[in-house]
C-alpha positions in Angstrom: 56.7 -64.7 -21.3 56.5 -60.6 -22.2 53.1 -59.2 -23.0 55.0 -57.0 -25.6 56.9 -59.4 -28.2 59.1 -56.7 -29.7 59.5 -53.1 -30.8 60.5 -52.0 -34.0 61.9 -48.5 -34.4 62.7 -46.8 -37.8 65.8 -44.5 -37.4 67.3 -42.1 -40.2 70.6 -43.8 -40.2 71.0 -47.3 -39.1 74.6 -47.1 -38.3 74.3 -44.1 -36.4 71.2 -45.7 -34.5 73.4 -48.6 -33.7 75.9 -46.3 -32.3 73.5 -44.6 -30.1 71.2 -47.7 -29.0 73.9 -50.2 -28.5 75.7 -48.7 -25.5 72.4 -47.9 -23.8 70.8 -51.4 -24.3 73.8 -53.1 -23.6 73.7 -51.2 -20.0 70.3 -51.9 -19.5 71.1 -55.8 -20.0 70.2 -56.4 -23.6 72.1 -58.4 -25.9 73.0 -58.2 -29.7 70.6 -60.5 -31.7 70.5 -60.2 -35.2 71.5 -58.3 -38.3 69.3 -58.9 -41.4 67.0 -57.1 -44.0 67.9 -53.8 -43.0 67.4 -54.1 -39.5 69.4 -54.7 -36.2 67.9 -56.3 -32.9 68.9 -56.7 -29.1 66.9 -59.0 -26.7 67.0 -59.9 -23.1 65.5 -63.0 -22.0 61.9 -62.8 -22.6 61.6 -59.1 -22.3 60.6 -57.1 -25.4 63.0 -57.3 -28.1 64.1 -53.8 -29.8 64.6 -53.8 -33.4 66.1 -50.6 -35.5 65.1 -50.4 -39.0 66.6 -48.4 -41.8 64.1 -46.2 -43.6 62.5 -47.1 -46.6 63.4 -43.6 -48.5 65.9 -41.3 -48.9 66.2 -37.9 -47.1 64.4 -39.0 -44.1 63.2 -36.3 -41.5 63.5 -37.2 -37.9 60.4 -37.5 -36.0 59.2 -34.5 -34.1 58.5 -34.7 -30.3 54.4 -33.9 -30.0 53.6 -34.9 -33.3 51.3 -38.1 -34.2 53.3 -41.1 -33.5 56.0 -42.0 -31.3 56.1 -40.3 -27.7 58.6 -41.9 -25.8 59.9 -45.3 -24.3 60.3 -45.6 -20.5 62.7 -48.1 -19.0 62.0 -48.7 -15.3 65.4 -49.4 -13.3 66.2 -50.2 -9.7 67.4 -46.8 -8.3 68.2 -43.2 -8.9 72.0 -44.0 -9.2 71.0 -46.2 -12.0 68.9 -43.5 -13.8 72.2 -41.4 -13.5 74.2 -44.1 -15.1 72.2 -44.6 -17.6 71.6 -40.9 -18.6 75.2 -40.5 -18.6 75.7 -43.7 -20.8 73.2 -42.0 -23.2 74.7 -38.9 -23.5 78.5 -40.1 -24.0 76.9 -42.2 -27.1 75.5 -38.9 -28.6 71.9 -38.7 -27.3 70.7 -35.3 -26.7 69.3 -34.2 -23.1 65.6 -33.1 -23.2 65.4 -33.4 -19.2 68.2 -33.8 -16.5 68.0 -36.6 -14.1 65.3 -35.1 -11.2 62.3 -35.8 -9.2 59.1 -35.3 -11.1 56.7 -34.5 -8.5 53.6 -34.0 -11.0 54.0 -38.0 -11.3 54.9 -38.6 -7.8 57.2 -37.4 -5.0 59.5 -40.6 -5.5 59.5 -40.3 -9.3 63.1 -39.8 -10.3 63.9 -39.8 -14.3 65.8 -38.3 -17.3 64.7 -38.1 -20.9 67.0 -38.1 -23.9 66.5 -38.2 -27.7 68.5 -39.7 -30.4 69.5 -38.3 -33.7 66.2 -39.7 -35.3 64.0 -37.9 -32.8 63.3 -41.0 -30.9 62.9 -40.4 -27.2 63.5 -42.6 -24.1 63.1 -42.3 -20.3 65.1 -43.7 -17.6 62.9 -43.7 -14.5 62.8 -45.2 -10.9 59.6 -44.9 -9.2 59.8 -46.9 -5.7 56.3 -47.9 -4.3 54.6 -45.6 -1.7 56.7 -46.3 1.7 59.8 -47.7 0.2 63.1 -46.6 1.6 64.9 -44.6 -1.1 68.5 -45.4 -0.5 69.7 -43.2 -3.2 
């Protein structure tokens, strides 16, 4: 069982959130779950379920990175090529590029990642960080 059962994220526009999240989550192996009560969900076996919620009020401003609250959610993947593939899928789905895929030596000389942000200011990272000494086939 996953330690973190589910993650709920409120987006400014639920249908726009669906259009942006569904291609990315599907590419990560998540399956559409349910749609009820102003929310939609995706799940992947025992992994953490992700739920998008509609806002409770009108005229909701997007989250601003660096303010209190959401920082980002990182998805660990198996290769640099997978980071590149997911990054391209996110951009095609309308996510804004925050940082292009590259090595982030400040984390490690093997840490390859990209960062994207949706219309609601929700930031996600795709990252590959093989153990020290592992062969990098990308």
